[in-house]
C-alpha positions in Angstrom: 14.6 -122.2 30.9 11.7 -123.0 33.3 13.5 -121.3 36.2 13.8 -118.1 34.2 10.2 -118.2 33.3 9.2 -118.9 36.9 11.5 -116.1 38.2 10.0 -113.6 35.7 6.6 -114.6 36.8 7.4 -114.1 40.5 9.0 -110.7 39.8 6.0 -109.6 37.8 3.6 -110.7 40.6 5.6 -108.8 43.2 5.7 -105.7 41.0 2.0 -105.8 40.4 1.4 -106.3 44.2 3.6 -103.4 45.1 2.0 -101.1 42.5 -1.5 -102.1 43.7 -0.5 -101.4 47.3 0.8 -98.0 46.4 -2.4 -97.1 44.6 -4.5 -98.3 47.5 -2.4 -96.3 50.0 -2.7 -93.1 47.8 -6.5 -93.4 47.7 -6.7 -94.1 51.4 -4.5 -91.1 52.3 -6.5 -88.9 50.0 -9.7 -90.0 51.7 -8.3 -89.3 55.2 -7.0 -85.9 54.3 -10.3 -85.0 52.7 -12.2 -86.0 55.8 -9.9 -84.0 58.0 -10.1 -80.8 55.9 -13.9 -81.1 55.7 -14.2 -81.4 59.4 -11.7 -78.6 60.1 -13.6 -76.1 57.9 -16.2 -75.8 60.7 -15.2 -74.6 64.1 -17.9 -72.3 65.3 -20.9 -74.1 66.9 -24.5 -72.9 66.9 -27.4 -74.6 68.7 -30.4 -75.7 66.8 -33.7 -76.9 68.3 -35.2 -79.7 66.2 -38.7 -78.9 65.0 -41.4 -81.4 64.0 -40.6 -82.7 60.5 -36.9 -81.8 60.6 -34.3 -84.2 59.4 -30.5 -84.0 59.5 -30.6 -83.5 55.7 -33.1 -80.6 55.9 -31.1 -79.0 58.7 -27.8 -79.5 56.8 -29.3 -77.8 53.7 -29.8 -74.6 55.8 -26.2 -74.4 57.1 -24.0 -76.2 54.5 -21.9 -74.1 52.1 -22.3 -74.7 48.4 -18.7 -76.0 48.1 -19.2 -78.6 50.8 -20.5 -82.2 50.3 -23.7 -82.3 52.3 -23.1 -85.9 53.2 -19.8 -85.1 54.9 -21.5 -82.2 56.8 -24.2 -84.6 58.0 -21.6 -87.1 59.2 -19.8 -84.3 61.0 -23.1 -83.2 62.6 -23.7 -86.8 63.8 -20.2 -87.2 65.2 -20.4 -83.8 66.9 -23.7 -84.6 68.6 -22.8 -88.2 69.3 -25.8 -89.4 67.4 -25.8 -93.2 67.0 -28.3 -93.0 64.1 -29.7 -90.2 61.9 -33.0 -90.2 63.7 -33.7 -87.0 65.6 -36.6 -85.9 67.8 -38.5 -82.6 68.0 -37.1 -80.5 70.9 -33.7 -82.1 70.7 -30.9 -79.5 70.7 -28.2 -80.1 68.1 -24.8 -78.4 67.8 -24.4 -77.2 64.3 -20.9 -76.5 62.9 -20.8 -73.3 60.9 -18.0 -72.0 58.7 
């Protein structure tokens, strides 16, 4: 009787673990494909000279399309310009992805 109970418990734990892993993988793959599609929406580059008072956010607001998440656009700008942080300086030339 105890063996049966223990076996059912082991089977249930394995089942829950497998289902949890599948859910985690589906969320992770969705995130990866979203990142790739957001980055691939932009392929034409435009140069922008940073003005005093500009931030990545204010620059992104000029160029981002209404259907795009501005945070993803900013991350893409940072990666494209190899910026280690979101701090930019006046006179700096940035490459801006445009749709």
